[in-house]
C-alpha positions as CSV (number, residue, x, y, z in Angstrom):
1,M,-0.2,0.0,0.0
2,G,3.1,2.3,0.6
3,K,4.3,1.9,-3.1
4,K,0.9,2.7,-4.3
5,L,0.6,5.9,-2.1
6,N,4.1,6.8,-3.2
7,N,3.4,6.6,-6.6
8,K,0.4,8.7,-6.8
9,S,1.9,11.4,-5.2
10,S,4.9,11.4,-7.5
11,L,2.0,11.3,-10.2
12,G,0.4,14.3,-8.6
13,L,3.6,16.4,-8.5
14,Y,4.2,15.5,-12.1
15,W,0.8,17.0,-12.7
16,I,1.8,20.0,-11.0
17,Y,5.0,20.5,-12.7
18,I,3.0,20.4,-15.8
19,A,0.1,23.0,-14.9
20,I,3.1,25.4,-13.8
21,G,4.5,24.9,-17.7
22,I,1.1,25.5,-19.4
23,F,0.7,28.4,-17.0
24,L,4.1,30.2,-18.0
25,V,3.6,29.4,-21.7
26,A,0.0,31.1,-21.3
27,I,1.5,34.0,-19.5
28,T,4.4,34.5,-22.3
29,L,1.9,34.3,-25.2
30,W,-0.8,36.6,-23.7
31,T,-0.7,40.1,-24.5
32,P,-2.1,42.5,-21.9
33,G,-5.0,45.0,-23.1
34,G,-7.6,42.9,-24.3
35,G,-8.6,43.3,-28.0
36,T,-6.3,46.6,-28.0
37,K,-4.2,46.9,-31.5
38,E,-0.8,47.7,-30.9
39,I,0.6,50.3,-33.7
40,A,3.8,52.3,-34.5
41,Y,4.0,55.7,-32.9
42,S,4.3,57.5,-36.4
43,Q,0.5,56.0,-37.4
44,M,-0.7,57.2,-34.1
45,E,0.5,61.0,-35.3
46,Q,-1.1,60.1,-38.5
47,A,-4.4,59.3,-36.8
48,L,-4.3,62.3,-34.8
49,R,-3.6,64.4,-37.5
50,N,-6.2,62.9,-39.8
51,G,-8.7,63.4,-37.1
52,C,-9.4,59.8,-36.5
53,V,-8.9,59.9,-32.9
54,K,-11.7,60.3,-30.7
55,Q,-10.2,59.6,-27.2
56,I,-6.9,59.2,-26.1
57,T,-5.4,58.0,-22.9
58,I,-2.0,58.3,-21.7
59,N,0.1,56.4,-19.4
60,L,2.5,58.2,-17.1
61,N,4.1,55.2,-15.9
62,Q,4.1,52.7,-18.6
63,K,4.9,55.8,-21.7
64,T,1.9,54.7,-23.5
65,A,-0.8,56.0,-25.5
66,E,-4.0,54.3,-25.7
67,A,-6.7,55.7,-28.6
68,E,-10.0,55.0,-29.5
69,L,-10.4,55.5,-33.3
70,D,-13.2,56.4,-35.4
71,P,-14.8,53.1,-36.9
72,R,-14.2,54.6,-40.5
73,C,-10.6,54.9,-40.0
74,A,-10.3,51.2,-38.4
75,E,-9.2,49.6,-41.5
76,E,-6.5,52.1,-42.4
77,Y,-4.7,51.4,-39.2
78,T,-5.4,48.1,-38.1
79,G,-6.3,46.3,-41.2
80,K,-9.4,45.2,-40.2
81,K,-13.1,46.8,-40.6
82,S,-15.2,47.7,-37.6
83,S,-18.2,45.1,-38.0
84,D,-20.5,46.6,-35.4
85,G,-19.7,50.4,-35.9
86,N,-18.1,50.7,-32.6
87,P,-14.6,52.5,-32.1
88,V,-11.3,50.5,-31.9
89,N,-8.9,50.7,-29.8
90,V,-5.2,51.1,-30.7
91,S,-2.2,51.8,-28.4
92,S,1.3,52.8,-29.1
93,T,4.6,53.6,-27.0
94,I,5.5,57.3,-27.0
95,P,9.1,58.4,-26.6
96,A,8.4,61.1,-23.8
97,V,5.2,62.1,-22.1
98,D,6.0,66.1,-22.1
99,E,6.9,65.9,-25.7
100,F,3.8,63.9,-26.4
101,S,1.7,66.2,-24.5
102,K,3.1,69.3,-26.2
103,E,2.6,67.9,-29.6
104,L,-1.2,67.2,-28.6
105,K,-1.5,70.9,-27.6
106,G,-0.5,71.9,-30.6
107,L,-2.9,69.7,-32.9
108,K,-5.7,71.1,-30.7
109,E,-4.9,74.6,-31.6
110,E,-4.6,73.5,-35.2
111,G,-8.3,72.1,-34.7
112,L,-6.7,68.6,-36.3
113,F,-7.3,66.8,-32.8
114,K,-10.9,67.7,-31.2
115,G,-11.0,64.3,-28.8
116,E,-10.8,63.9,-25.0
117,E,-7.5,63.6,-23.4
118,K,-6.8,61.8,-20.4
119,Y,-3.5,61.1,-18.1
120,V,-3.6,58.1,-16.1
121,N,-1.0,56.7,-13.8
122,D,-2.0,52.6,-14.0
123,Q,0.4,50.0,-13.3
124,D,1.3,47.0,-15.6
125,Y,0.7,44.3,-13.1
126,T,1.1,41.5,-15.7
127,R,4.7,42.7,-16.6
128,I,5.6,43.1,-12.9
129,F,4.5,39.9,-12.4
130,I,6.4,38.1,-15.1
131,Y,9.5,39.9,-14.7
132,A,9.5,40.5,-10.7
133,V,7.4,38.0,-9.3
134,L,7.6,35.2,-11.3
135,P,11.3,34.4,-11.3
136,L,11.2,34.5,-7.6
137,L,8.4,32.0,-7.6
138,I,10.3,29.7,-10.1
139,M,13.4,30.1,-7.4
140,I,11.2,29.0,-4.6
141,V,9.7,25.9,-6.2
142,F,13.3,24.8,-7.3
143,F,14.2,25.4,-4.0
144,V,11.5,23.1,-2.5
145,F,12.0,20.4,-5.3
146,I,15.9,20.2,-4.1
147,N,14.7,20.1,-0.6
148,R,12.4,16.9,-1.0
149,R,15.1,15.1,-3.1
150,M,17.7,15.6,-0.9
151,S,15.5,14.7,2.1
152,G,14.1,11.5,-0.1
153,G,10.5,12.7,0.4
154,G,10.9,12.6,4.0
155,G,10.9,15.4,6.9
156,G,14.6,16.0,6.3
157,G,16.0,18.5,3.5
158,I,19.1,20.9,3.1
159,F,18.7,22.4,6.6
160,N,18.2,18.9,8.2
161,V,21.2,17.0,6.3
162,G,22.9,17.0,9.6
163,K,20.6,15.9,11.7
164,S,20.4,11.8,12.7
165,T,18.2,9.5,10.7
166,A,17.5,7.1,13.3
167,R,14.2,5.6,14.0
168,E,12.3,4.9,17.2
169,F,11.0,1.7,17.7
170,D,7.1,1.6,18.2
171,K,5.9,-1.5,20.6
172,S,2.5,-0.6,19.6
173,K,2.4,-2.0,16.4
174,A,1.7,-5.6,15.9
175,E,4.5,-6.2,13.4
176,N,7.0,-4.8,15.4
177,K,6.1,-7.0,18.3
178,V,9.4,-9.5,18.7
179,T,10.5,-11.2,22.0
180,F,13.3,-13.5,22.8
181,Q,10.4,-16.2,22.6
182,D,10.7,-15.7,18.9
183,V,14.7,-16.2,18.8
184,A,15.1,-20.0,19.0
185,G,18.7,-21.3,19.7
186,L,21.4,-18.6,20.3
187,E,21.0,-19.3,23.8
188,G,24.5,-17.9,24.9
189,A,23.6,-14.6,23.1
190,K,20.2,-14.4,24.2
191,Q,21.6,-14.7,27.7
192,E,24.3,-12.0,27.3
193,V,21.5,-9.3,25.7
194,E,18.9,-10.4,28.6
195,E,21.2,-9.4,31.2
196,I,21.1,-5.9,29.4
197,V,17.5,-5.6,29.5
198,H,17.2,-7.0,33.1
199,F,19.7,-4.2,34.1
200,L,17.4,-1.5,32.5
201,K,14.6,-2.9,34.2
202,N,16.0,-3.3,37.6
203,P,19.4,-1.4,38.0
204,Q,19.2,-1.5,41.8
205,K,19.9,-5.2,41.8
206,Y,23.6,-4.5,40.1
207,T,24.3,-1.3,41.3
208,T,23.6,-1.9,44.9
209,L,26.9,-4.5,44.5
210,G,28.9,-1.7,42.6
211,G,28.3,-2.9,38.8
212,K,27.8,-0.7,36.0
213,I,25.4,-0.9,32.9
214,P,27.4,-2.2,30.0
215,K,28.4,0.9,27.3
216,G,27.8,-1.3,24.5
217,A,27.6,-4.8,23.2
218,L,28.6,-6.0,19.8
219,L,27.0,-8.8,18.0
220,V,29.3,-11.0,15.7
221,G,28.5,-13.8,13.4
222,P,28.0,-14.8,9.9
223,P,25.2,-13.5,7.6
224,G,21.5,-15.1,8.5
225,T,22.7,-16.0,12.2
226,G,19.9,-13.8,13.8
227,K,21.8,-10.7,14.7
228,T,19.2,-8.4,13.7
229,L,16.4,-10.4,14.9
230,L,18.2,-10.3,18.2
231,A,18.4,-6.7,18.3
232,K,14.5,-6.6,17.2
233,A,13.8,-8.9,20.4
234,V,15.9,-6.5,22.8
235,A,13.3,-3.8,21.6
236,G,10.5,-5.5,22.1
237,E,11.2,-6.8,25.3
238,A,13.1,-3.5,26.7
239,D,10.9,-0.9,28.5
240,V,12.9,1.9,27.4
241,P,13.2,4.0,23.9
242,F,14.9,1.9,21.2
243,F,16.6,3.8,18.1
244,S,17.6,1.9,15.2
245,M,19.7,2.9,12.0
246,S,22.2,1.5,9.8
247,G,25.8,2.3,9.8
248,S,25.5,3.7,6.2
249,D,23.1,6.2,7.5
250,F,26.2,8.1,8.6
251,V,27.7,8.2,4.9
252,E,26.8,11.2,3.3
253,M,28.2,13.2,0.1
254,F,28.6,16.5,2.3
255,V,31.7,16.9,4.2
256,G,31.0,16.7,8.1
257,V,27.5,15.2,7.7
258,G,28.4,11.9,9.3
259,A,29.9,13.6,12.4
260,S,27.0,15.9,12.9
261,R,24.5,12.9,12.5
262,V,26.6,10.9,15.2
263,R,26.7,13.9,17.5
264,D,22.7,14.4,16.9
265,L,21.7,10.9,17.2
266,F,23.7,10.8,20.9
267,R,22.3,14.3,22.1
268,T,18.8,12.5,21.1
269,A,19.4,9.7,22.9
270,K,20.9,11.6,26.1
271,E,17.5,13.5,26.2
272,K,15.6,10.2,26.5
273,A,18.3,8.0,28.6
274,P,18.1,5.5,29.5
275,C,18.0,4.2,26.0
276,I,19.3,1.6,23.5
277,V,20.8,2.5,20.2
278,F,21.1,-0.1,17.7
279,I,23.5,0.3,14.8
280,D,23.4,-2.6,11.9
281,E,26.1,-3.0,9.8
282,I,28.5,-0.7,11.8
283,D,31.7,-1.9,9.5
284,A,30.5,0.6,7.3
285,I,31.9,3.6,9.5
286,G,34.0,1.2,11.9
287,R,36.7,0.1,9.7
288,A,40.2,0.7,10.6
289,R,41.8,3.8,10.1
290,G,44.8,4.3,8.0
291,K,44.8,1.3,6.2
292,N,44.7,2.6,2.7
293,A,46.5,5.7,3.1
294,N,48.2,5.2,-0.3
295,F,44.8,5.9,-2.0
296,N,43.7,8.8,-0.2
297,S,41.1,7.0,2.0
298,N,37.8,8.2,2.5
299,D,38.6,10.8,5.6
300,E,35.1,11.8,5.9
301,R,34.4,8.3,7.2
302,E,37.3,8.4,9.7
303,N,35.9,11.5,11.0
304,T,32.5,9.9,11.6
305,L,34.4,7.1,13.2
306,N,36.3,9.6,15.4
307,Q,32.9,11.3,16.4
308,L,31.4,7.9,17.5
309,L,34.4,7.1,19.5
310,T,34.4,10.3,21.3
311,E,30.8,9.9,22.0
312,M,30.7,6.2,23.2
313,D,33.4,6.9,25.6
314,G,35.1,10.4,25.6
315,F,35.6,13.3,27.6
316,G,32.1,14.0,28.1
317,S,29.4,11.8,30.1
318,N,27.6,9.4,28.3
319,S,25.3,7.6,31.1
320,G,22.5,5.7,30.1
321,V,23.0,5.1,26.5
322,I,23.7,1.7,25.6
323,I,25.0,1.1,22.0
324,L,24.2,-2.1,20.8
325,A,25.8,-3.0,17.1
326,A,26.0,-5.8,14.6
327,T,28.4,-6.6,12.1
328,N,29.7,-9.8,10.3
329,R,33.2,-8.6,9.9
330,A,34.3,-7.5,13.2
331,E,38.3,-8.6,12.0
332,I,38.2,-5.2,10.1
333,L,36.8,-2.6,12.9
334,D,39.1,-0.5,14.2
335,K,40.8,-1.6,17.5
336,A,39.6,1.8,19.5
337,L,36.1,0.9,18.9
338,M,36.5,-2.7,20.1
339,R,38.2,-2.1,23.3
340,A,36.4,-2.2,26.5
341,G,34.5,0.9,27.7
342,R,33.0,1.3,24.0
343,F,31.9,-2.2,23.3
344,D,32.3,-4.1,26.8
345,R,31.0,-7.2,25.1
346,Q,31.2,-9.1,21.9
347,I,28.5,-11.4,21.7
348,H,29.3,-14.2,19.2
349,V,26.3,-15.4,17.2
350,E,27.2,-18.6,15.4
351,L,25.6,-21.0,12.9
352,P,23.4,-23.4,15.2
353,D,24.0,-26.6,15.9
354,L,21.6,-29.8,15.8
355,N,19.4,-28.9,18.7
356,E,19.3,-25.0,17.9
357,R,18.0,-26.2,14.4
358,V,15.4,-28.4,15.8
359,A,14.3,-25.0,18.0
360,I,14.2,-22.5,15.0
361,F,12.4,-25.1,12.9
362,K,9.8,-25.3,15.2
363,V,9.5,-21.5,15.4
364,H,9.2,-21.4,11.8
365,L,7.0,-24.0,11.5
366,K,4.3,-22.4,13.6
367,N,2.7,-20.5,10.5
368,V,3.1,-23.5,8.0
369,K,0.4,-26.0,7.9
370,T,2.0,-29.7,7.9
371,D,0.7,-32.9,8.1
372,D,1.8,-35.9,10.3
373,S,4.7,-37.0,8.0
374,I,6.7,-34.0,9.2
375,D,9.7,-35.1,11.5
376,I,11.3,-31.9,13.1
377,D,14.5,-33.7,14.2
378,F,14.7,-35.4,10.7
379,L,14.8,-32.1,9.0
380,A,17.4,-30.6,11.4
381,R,19.7,-33.5,11.1
382,Q,19.3,-33.0,7.3
383,T,20.6,-29.4,7.1
384,P,23.9,-29.1,9.0
385,G,25.4,-25.7,8.2
386,F,22.6,-23.8,7.5
387,S,21.6,-20.7,9.4
388,G,18.4,-19.3,10.8
389,A,17.9,-17.4,7.5
390,D,18.3,-20.6,5.3
391,I,16.0,-22.7,7.8
392,A,13.3,-19.8,7.1
393,N,13.9,-19.9,3.8
394,V,13.3,-23.8,3.2
395,C,10.1,-23.7,5.3
396,N,8.7,-20.9,3.0
397,E,10.0,-22.8,-0.2
398,S,8.5,-26.0,1.1
399,A,5.0,-24.1,1.5
400,L,5.5,-22.8,-2.1
401,I,6.3,-26.2,-3.7
402,A,3.1,-27.5,-1.6
403,A,0.9,-25.0,-3.2
404,R,2.3,-25.6,-6.8
405,K,1.3,-29.1,-6.1
406,E,-2.1,-28.5,-5.1
407,R,-1.9,-30.0,-1.7
408,N,-3.6,-29.4,1.4
409,A,-0.5,-29.5,3.5
410,V,3.2,-29.3,3.6
411,T,4.5,-33.1,3.4
412,K,7.8,-34.1,4.3
413,Q,8.7,-34.5,0.7
414,D,8.1,-30.8,0.0
415,F,10.6,-30.2,2.5
416,L,13.0,-32.4,1.1
417,D,12.4,-30.8,-2.4
418,A,13.0,-27.5,-0.9
419,V,16.2,-28.3,0.5
420,D,17.2,-29.7,-2.9
421,R,16.1,-26.6,-4.5
422,I,18.1,-24.4,-2.2
423,I,21.5,-26.4,-2.2
424,G,21.4,-27.6,-5.7
425,G,19.4,-25.1,-7.3
426,L,16.2,-25.8,-9.8
427,E,16.4,-28.9,-11.9
428,K,16.9,-28.5,-15.6
429,K,15.4,-31.6,-17.1
430,S,15.0,-29.8,-20.4
431,K,18.4,-29.0,-20.7
432,I,20.0,-30.7,-23.9
433,I,22.4,-33.2,-23.1
434,T,24.0,-35.7,-25.7
435,A,24.4,-39.2,-24.8
436,E,28.3,-39.0,-24.7
437,E,27.8,-36.2,-22.1
438,K,25.5,-37.9,-20.2
439,K,27.6,-41.0,-20.0
440,N,30.9,-38.6,-19.4
441,I,28.7,-37.3,-16.4
442,A,27.5,-40.4,-15.1
443,Y,31.0,-41.9,-14.9
444,H,32.5,-38.5,-13.1
445,E,29.6,-38.5,-10.5
446,A,30.4,-42.2,-10.1
447,G,34.0,-41.6,-9.5
448,H,33.0,-39.3,-6.6
449,A,30.9,-42.1,-5.2
450,T,32.9,-44.8,-5.4
451,I,36.0,-43.1,-3.8
452,S,34.1,-41.3,-0.9
453,W,32.3,-45.0,-0.1
454,H,35.8,-46.5,0.3
455,L,37.3,-43.8,2.3
456,Q,37.4,-43.9,5.9
457,F,37.3,-39.8,6.6
458,A,35.3,-38.9,3.8
459,D,31.5,-37.7,4.3
460,P,29.2,-40.1,4.1
461,L,27.4,-39.9,0.5
462,V,23.8,-39.6,0.4
463,K,22.7,-38.9,-3.2
464,V,24.0,-38.6,-6.6
465,T,22.3,-37.1,-9.7
466,I,23.1,-36.5,-13.4
467,V,19.9,-34.4,-13.7
468,P,21.1,-30.8,-14.2
469,R,20.7,-28.5,-11.3
470,G,21.4,-24.7,-11.4
471,Q,24.7,-24.5,-12.9
472,A,25.9,-28.0,-12.5
473,L,25.0,-30.9,-14.8
474,G,25.7,-33.2,-12.3
475,A,26.0,-33.6,-8.3
476,A,27.0,-35.7,-5.4
477,W,25.4,-34.4,-2.1
478,Y,27.1,-35.6,1.3
479,L,26.0,-35.6,4.6
480,P,28.8,-34.2,7.0
481,E,29.3,-34.9,10.3
482,E,29.3,-32.0,12.7
483,R,32.6,-31.7,14.2
484,Q,34.6,-29.0,15.8
485,L,38.1,-30.1,14.8
486,T,39.1,-31.6,11.6
487,S,42.4,-33.8,11.1
488,K,44.8,-33.9,8.3
489,Q,43.5,-37.2,7.4
490,H,39.8,-35.6,7.1
491,I,41.1,-32.7,4.5
492,L,43.1,-35.6,2.5
493,D,40.2,-37.9,2.4
494,K,38.3,-35.0,1.0
495,I,40.7,-34.2,-1.6
496,C,40.8,-37.3,-2.8
497,A,37.0,-37.8,-3.1
498,L,37.0,-34.2,-4.9
499,M,39.5,-35.5,-7.6
500,G,37.5,-38.8,-8.1
501,G,35.7,-37.5,-11.0
502,R,38.4,-36.1,-13.1
503,A,40.5,-39.7,-11.9
504,A,37.5,-41.8,-13.5
505,E,37.6,-39.6,-16.8
506,E,40.8,-40.1,-17.3
507,I,41.0,-43.9,-16.4
508,F,37.8,-45.0,-18.5
509,F,37.8,-42.2,-21.1
510,G,41.5,-41.2,-21.5
511,I,40.4,-37.8,-22.2
512,L,40.0,-34.6,-19.8
513,D,37.1,-32.4,-20.2
514,T,36.1,-29.1,-18.3
515,G,33.1,-30.6,-15.9
516,A,35.9,-31.0,-13.0
517,L,36.1,-27.3,-12.7
518,S,34.2,-26.8,-9.6
519,D,36.4,-29.8,-8.2
520,L,39.7,-28.6,-8.8
521,E,38.8,-25.2,-7.3
522,Q,37.5,-26.9,-4.2
523,A,40.6,-29.0,-3.9
524,T,43.1,-26.4,-4.6
525,K,41.8,-24.1,-1.8
526,R,41.6,-26.9,0.7
527,A,45.5,-27.6,0.2
528,Y,46.4,-24.5,0.4
529,A,44.6,-24.0,3.9
530,L,46.3,-27.2,4.9
531,V,49.7,-25.7,3.8
532,T,49.6,-22.0,4.6
533,Y,46.8,-21.9,7.3
534,F,47.0,-25.3,9.6
535,G,50.7,-26.3,9.6
536,M,50.2,-29.5,8.1
537,S,52.8,-30.1,5.6
538,E,56.0,-31.7,5.6
539,Q,57.9,-29.2,4.5
540,L,56.2,-25.9,6.3
541,R,55.3,-28.0,9.8
542,N,53.3,-25.7,12.3
543,I,53.8,-22.5,10.3
544,S,50.5,-20.5,9.8
545,Y,50.4,-17.4,7.7
546,Y,46.3,-16.8,8.5
547,D,45.6,-13.2,9.6
548,S,42.7,-13.9,11.9
549,T,42.8,-9.9,12.7
550,G,42.2,-8.8,9.2
551,Q,44.7,-6.0,9.3
552,N,46.4,-7.1,6.2
553,E,43.7,-6.9,4.0
554,Y,44.9,-4.1,1.9
555,G,48.5,-5.0,2.1
556,F,50.4,-6.0,-1.1
557,T,52.9,-7.7,0.6
558,K,53.0,-11.4,1.0
559,P,54.3,-12.5,4.8
560,Y,56.9,-14.8,3.5
561,S,59.8,-14.7,1.1
562,E,59.8,-16.0,-2.7
563,A,61.5,-19.1,-1.2
564,T,58.7,-19.9,0.8
565,A,56.0,-19.1,-1.8
566,Q,57.7,-21.7,-4.2
567,M,58.2,-24.2,-1.5
568,I,54.1,-23.5,-0.6
569,D,53.5,-23.9,-4.5
570,S,55.5,-27.2,-4.4
571,E,53.8,-28.6,-1.5
572,V,50.4,-27.8,-2.9
573,Q,51.2,-29.6,-6.0
574,R,52.4,-32.5,-4.3
575,I,49.4,-33.1,-2.3
576,I,47.1,-32.6,-5.2
577,D,49.4,-35.2,-7.2
578,E,49.3,-37.4,-4.3
579,Q,45.6,-37.7,-4.0
580,Y,45.0,-37.8,-7.6
581,E,46.9,-40.9,-8.1
582,R,45.4,-42.0,-4.7
583,A,42.2,-41.6,-6.3
584,K,42.9,-43.4,-9.7
585,S,44.4,-46.5,-7.4
586,I,40.9,-46.5,-5.7
587,L,39.0,-46.6,-9.1
588,R,41.2,-49.3,-10.7
589,Q,40.8,-51.5,-7.4
590,Y,37.1,-51.0,-7.7
591,S,36.6,-50.6,-11.2
592,E,33.8,-53.3,-11.6
593,G,31.9,-51.7,-9.0
594,H,32.5,-48.3,-10.3
595,N,31.1,-49.0,-14.0
596,R,27.9,-50.4,-12.4
597,V,27.5,-47.7,-10.7
598,A,27.7,-45.1,-13.6
599,N,25.5,-47.8,-15.5
600,I,22.8,-47.2,-12.7
601,L,23.2,-43.5,-13.2
602,I,22.6,-43.6,-16.7
603,E,19.6,-45.7,-16.4
604,K,17.9,-43.9,-13.2
605,E,19.5,-40.5,-13.2
606,V,19.4,-40.6,-9.4
607,L,21.4,-43.0,-7.3
608,F,21.2,-43.3,-3.2
609,S,23.3,-44.8,-0.5
610,E,21.1,-48.2,-0.9
611,D,22.3,-48.5,-4.7
612,L,26.2,-48.2,-3.4
613,E,25.5,-50.5,-0.7
614,S,24.1,-53.3,-3.0
615,V,27.3,-52.7,-5.3
616,F,30.1,-52.4,-2.9
617,G,28.4,-53.6,0.3
618,P,28.0,-52.0,3.6
619,R,30.5,-49.2,4.1
620,P,33.0,-50.1,6.6
621,W,33.2,-47.1,8.5
622,A,29.9,-46.0,9.7
623,S,30.0,-42.5,11.0
624,R,27.6,-40.9,13.4
625,A,25.9,-39.1,10.9
626,E,25.1,-42.2,9.0
627,E,23.8,-43.7,12.3
628,L,21.5,-41.0,12.5
629,L,20.0,-41.6,9.1
630,A,19.6,-45.4,9.6
631,D,15.9,-44.9,10.3
632,S,15.4,-42.9,7.2
633,K,14.4,-44.1,3.8
634,P,17.3,-43.4,1.3
635,Q,15.1,-42.3,-1.1
636,E,13.7,-39.3,1.0
637,L,17.2,-38.2,2.0
638,P,17.9,-34.6,0.8
639,E,21.2,-33.0,0.0
640,A,22.6,-31.7,3.0
641,E,26.0,-30.8,1.3
642,A,26.2,-30.3,-2.5
643,E,29.3,-31.0,-4.4
644,S,29.0,-29.9,-8.0
645,G,30.7,-32.2,-10.5
646,E,30.1,-30.1,-13.3
647,D,30.9,-26.3,-13.9
648,Q,28.7,-25.7,-16.9
């Protein structure tokens, strides 16, 4: 509805501009004086001498003379006859009023002019309007137009450009009512922010023991984990004013505007203290200062940050104002912003684990009409690595799929299809693939499946398909075990499984194609991480070049010598080559089973873990993830982690 109103108001403004333009054209074309014909001064003199003028009116201010001609002379001076026999009015500009008056007096004495002579002092208001008032009106309209454009159609403008754009949260609206009960999972983060809310509600409980209210709390975590939702819950629970704005709201094209808005924000907050100010995406203004001095870094942004630092904990007092901020790039924030006294608490909002995903599903399924086949624990197990936003997307996508199939309720299969859709992309069964390409894709994906089945630390396979999805022509899905630590053998087995597709192409076809692009990219990244980050290589033991602070983001120099760079490259190449040969060795050992798996893929286009078990037998190493899947039908398992085998 809001958009429609904005469209109508914009259309109304256009009509106003069109009306003003028509008015200006009409004023320009309109000649004052009604039906008066303007003639030359010489013709006016001739009409006076010929006795054709019955009456003449002289305007002293305008220096004009308006004469009333005899109808018989109308055609001679105006070119038109008087149809009704009435006098015709003509006007002319006179050089000087005194000279013209003397001339009229002489003509009267000679008996040539016998008409009546009048002198008036009228103002030409039309001319005054056009040349004096109209330009001023145009300037005012232009000024108002620019003011509205600069204020974005709101209540701001040129004079309010330095004012804060923070919006005060209105808890009276139903759509704004978010509480901690609506925030599933995030138990540790909720406990931290709940304490701030409790402090505001009952400060005596803490102040009697000498405690002070925290000045700020920084929510840090990956995108979609619920940082902004947690801030909304604080706004809904706290009984104090709550202001919210984005870090980009401080950024403006005018010099000094950002710092001015910071001052205005804190001035307003102090007036309504105690209160909470929430700044979303604070990294827009909180980047570390002086990191890009060689390229004339944005001094305006740094001035805004300096003002924010001063307001949060500077020479002046700032009691009763709590700053709540959120970012997913805490490593690039300025150290002065992160210190105690400004942001006393850093609350890490991580990706949810299994139990937290169960709680998140329960929240998002409240408004989804489901049937009895829905098992929330099963859905939570199938979505490792999903954030709260991803789970909300799964629930919404499943409802759309069920509606598309004209079902009365959302079923378990709809959820599985939704996970497939989100991870792998939309199925493209109409994509044209030749028989030779289909065979290559099948052998490629069978290579991934065969190797992952026979490696102890590889993720358990869930499903393999050669049906194109998204950008991939084929894909293999795995269900990784949720672990906090990863060993070297886990990484090596993962690289070996990734190289299985290309190894199968070389062994069984003797050719290489571009289908392994995604596999090679992931394998190379893992190999470089193993060498440069985790210190697990043979030549570079226990050395890590990972910069967790992000201070070298704009650096152009590597933290190691050229000799070390060559050693890193050689180590990565060695690891890739060893795992590639290992993959080929496994495929040669199980070539018969690999070919059977490939033929099943060519025939069915989709292969599940039970098909691999029928070919190779039970997997020797049953992981915890596989035990969790033991009670579920393989044909209903979704893709928990997709590894694209084709780059097209």
